[in-house]
Steps between C-alpha positions, in 0.01 A plus 500: 500500500621824657501337846126432472399155621123527441358618169279415203585501132338401173666193353474315169697240305531505123599150388373196311241469782438863604368602842357817649443774552485428870533690824800363691489575874824479696492507879816512706709388202277205393249468218182445699221539243458512123166614358394504135416861426224424246305259722612554859581128525783410737760268341812320615800711596730255317690672221444852638789678669594775741696790354805380695462156338487666157831674576643166617393339171671775303823459696494118475419482129731277297351606166463851364199698621346821378385698804324835528463683830237736634656845452371634832493207744784299344342153508513265198199572277575233240736203496528334160660159490637390162292459193139614488517478118527118507277444808789381720517809720284700733449852625414559865326836542465695824336842509301739716679421826342654809616458860241353733370728768 
């Protein structure tokens, strides 16, 4: 994450049970808060990742992934796992990353 340990990004998951969009807050390298953008409700941080964790998932993948990266900041914007066409895959989406001030 460009040596940034505290930041916020917009996250979503496209899958059989979709989630998001949410605001994912990362503080000192840990996901500390996830807020539903439409309602402002705070939800569990489970299943939401730091940018470094997304890179780790890409490197550790044992099945093919389709990954797109932010052209300016270089973080993974989408990570598609397997087969969205038959509902057995998922797409993790990260966008609008801003360092915390």
